N, C-alpha and C positions, 0 to 999 in steps of 0.2 A: 447441525448437519447430520450428526450420527442418528438422530431420531427422526429425520426427515421433515424438519420444520419447514412450513410454507414460506418462512421469511429468510431462510438461509441464503438464497441467491441474492436477495436485496442487501443483506448484511455484508456479504462478500463484495458486492459492487460498491457499497459505501466505503468499506475498508480500503479498497483499491483506490478510490477517488481521494480519500484522505491522505493515504500514503503518497500518491502521486503529487498532490499539492505540497506536501511537506518536502518531498525530494526536490521539487522545482525551487522552493524557497531556499533550501539549504545549499543548493548548487550555486546560488548567487554569492555565497560567502567563501572566502579563501581559507578560512581556518580549517585545519585538518579534521577536527571533530565534526564540522559541518559537512565536509566532503564524505566522511565516514557515514554520517547520518543519511545523506542523500543516497548513497549506495544501498544502505540497509532498507530505506524506504522504497527504493526502486524495486529491490528484490521482493519485498512484501507486496507491493502493488501488483507485480507480475503474478505472484502465487495466488493472491486473492482474485485476480481476474480469471485465472485458470479455474479456480473453484467455483466462480460465478457462472462459468460457461456451461 
């Protein structure tokens, strides 16, 4: 992104999709570490989506 790569937006969109998928899977499990992971992945997905915009 810092050097203006033509692929930066695509990479950020893919990262957001991956993190969203991870969050959805982790939310299905009751273990605390899964819930922590889901929250972290949701935050990551949100930030990657912002950068892709």
